[in-house]
N, C-alpha and C positions, 0 to 999 in steps of 0.2 A: 302744646297748644298750638292751634292751627294759626299760620302767618295772617295778618291782616289783608295781604293780597289775595290769600286763597280762601279767605272766610265766606262763608255762605250767607249771602245778604237775603233778608226776608222779600218775599214779594210785595209790591206795594198795596195789593188787595189783600190787606191783613189787619187784624184788631189786636194790638200791642198795647204796652204801657203807654204809649204815644198817640193812641187813639186812631190809628189807620184800619182799614177794614182787613179782614183775615182771609188768605186764600185759601180755596179748596184743597189745595195740596200741602197745606199746613201739617205740621205733626198733631197727632191725635193719641199717640202711645209712645213709648220709649222702652229700652231694654234696661230693666231694673237687676243688675248683678248682685242678688242678695248677699252671697260669700264676701264679695269685696266690700259692699256697704258695712256689713256688721262688723269688719275687720277694721274698717277705716272709722267707725262711730263709736267703737266698744266702750270708750273713755267719756262718751256724752252724756248729759242727762236726759230724760225724755223730753223736756221742754227744748233743749238744744238740738235733738234730733229731729223734732217737729219742724223748728225754724230752718234746719238744713234742708229738710224735704221740700218746704215751701219754696225755698231759694231755687231748687232744682227744678220743680214744676214751673216756677215762673220763666226760668230760663229756655225750658224746651217749648213752652207754650207761647213765647215771643220769638223764639229762634234767634235770640241774639244775646249778648253779653247784659250783664247786668250794669244799671247805672251807678255811677259813683256818688250815691245819695243815701247815707244811713238813715236820714230821716224818712225819705220815699219808701226805702226798702222795710223798714220798721213798721211802717203804715200797712204796706201790702202782706207781710207775714205776721200781722197782729202781735209785735213784739216792740210796743211803744215804750214798756218798762225795763226791756232787756237788750238796750241799745249796744252796752258794752259786749255781750253775749254774742250779738248780731255781728259785730265789727270782728270779734274773735274769730267768728266760724268763717267770715270772707277772707280774713287774712291766713286763715290755716287751709282752707279748700279751694279757694279762687286765687287769681293773680291779677293784679291791677294792672291795665296796659291802655295807653289812650283814654284815660279817664273812664274805663269800663272794667268790669270785673269779670275774668275769663275763667271758663271750666274746661279742662283739657278733655274729659271723658263726654262733656255734653257737645263739645265742637265736634269730635268724632262721630256721634251718634247723629248729629244734625247734618253733616256732610254725607254720610253714609245713606239717610234717610233720602235726601234730594238727589243723589246718584240712583238710587233706586227707582225714583219717581220719573227722573229723565230717562233712563232705559226703558221702562214700561211705556212712557208716552212716545218714544221713537218706535218702539215696536208696534205699538197700536196705530201710529199714523203709516208705517210701512204695510201693515195688514190691509187697512182701509185703502191705501192707493192700489194693493194688488188686486183686493176685490174690484175697485172701479175700472182697473185695466182689464181684468178678465171679463167684466160685465160688458164693457165698451168694444172688447176684442169679438166677444159673441154676437153683439149685434152688428158689427161690421161684417162677419163671416156669415151670418143670416141674410143680410142685404145683398153681400156678394153672391150667395147661392141663388136667390130669388132672382138676380139679372141672369145669372149664368144659366137657368134653366130654359131662358129664351133663345139662347144663342145655339146655333148648330155648329159643332165643331169640325173644322176642315181637318184632311188627312194630315197636316201638317200641326195641328193642335192638340197637345196632350189634355184629356178631361182632367178637371181639378177640382171638381165638386165631390162632395162624400156621395152623392148618387152613381158616381162612375167607378167606384171603388171595386176590385175584383170580389165576386162572391166566393166566399169561404164555405167550403163543405161543411157540414156537421159531424162531429166526432163523437156524437153520443152513443151511435149504434142503435140497433132494433133487434126485435125477436123474429124468429121465422114465422112466417103466417101459416094458419093452418090450411089455407086453401092455395099454398105454394104448391106448383107441380114442376115436373123434371122437364128442364128447357133443353132445347137441342143443343146450346152451347155446354152445359154441363153433361150430357149425354156424350157428345162427341169427345170432351175431354176424357172422360170415363174409357171409352172405346180405343182411344190412342194411347193413353198412358198404363191402363190396365186392362187388355184385351181378355186376360182370363176372368174378368168379372162380368157379371150381369147388371147393367146400369140401373133397371128398373128396381130390381131387387134391393140393391145397395142404397138406393134412394129412398125406398120405403123404410129400411132400418135408420137412414140417416135423419129423415123427417120425424119419424117416431121418438127417436132419441131427442132432439134438440126442442121439439114442440113440448115434451114432458119435462124438459129441464128447467128447472125453478131457479129464481133468483137472478142476480148479476151474471151468474155463468152462463145463462142462456141468451145474453144479449151480445151480438157480434156486430163489427164495424162493416166486414167485408164477407157476405155469406158465401160468394162463389169461391174465395181464398179458403174459407173452413170447408168447402166441399172438396177442394182440391187436396187439401191434407188429408181429408176422410179418406179419399180413394186411395191415396198413396200409403195410407197406414193398413188398408185390409191386408190380411192374411191371404197366403196363396190359396186358391180353390183346391180343395182335396181330390186326389185322382181316383177315378173309378178303377177298382182293381180288376173288372173285367176287361179295361182296355191296357193292362199291363202284360207285357210279354215275359213269359219265364222260359229259361233255357237250362237244359241239363249237360251243356257242353262244358268240360273241364276249363279252368282258367289257363292251362297249359297243356300241350300234347304229351302224354305218358302212356307207354304200351302196357296191356295188361299183364300181370306177372304170370297168370296161369297160360297165357298164349306163348309167353317166352319159354316156359317150361315144356310145353308140348313141342315146339319147334327143337328143342335140345334134344329130346329124347328122339325125335324124328331122325335128326342127324344121326344118333347113335344105333338107329336100326331098331328100337323099342317099338312093338307094336302099340297103336294107339288104342285105349280102352274106350269102350262104346261111349260112358258117360261123358269122356274128354270130347269125343266127336261131337255129341249132342251139343255140347256147350259152346265148341267153335261155331257150329252152325248157327246157334242163336247169336253169337257175337258178330257173324258176318251179316246176318240180316238187320 
């Protein structure tokens, strides 16, 4: 049971059994725990269950304990001929305190309900205050900007309006235009980085490839950077075979075995055969 000091006092604007106007935040529903209710009322008759339910409805509707008057309560729950049963239900499920019948579960539900209403009310007020503050701030900023546009800043004055924010370059990229031509900057880079390439021919291949490239892959943020990568990735130009130098010189100097044999025979005094003489003359030439 909720102590009297912490009891939720109904709003003055309220329609209760005492005749006051009912507040907009008063309870219109409550949580009915079916399992607990059936267990607690399983021994009651249908008439007694009806009396108990009507007492609970009055409690929640007025958001206050029931008055200690069996006559008044019997009239409200239509139990004029069942006052004894009414009094038994009050003693069984309610507790008399300060000339009022209190119900523990009802007091908890009413307290929780008003806590929720209070929380929602504070959140709504905070949200309204924030919207009002933002609206006032926007108006003040707009008025400040309007005044600032007519003032020429000095060298020591830092521009503070939104019109003086640094321009941010677009990061969306673009496609290579079909009428784009090879610039001197692009040509110079190709000649300096890859002197073995023909800039005009490389650019023709580059342009045809990227103009025909479909979808997002054909969109680039920096086309000059794309050109530099393209040039660097080109294969080495093939060497003309006519410009290649072929040599028959051995990798290392070695004397011909036939010539060594001839010199040996000359030392031994053996006459040189005619075919050997001819071979030597060819070698000397």
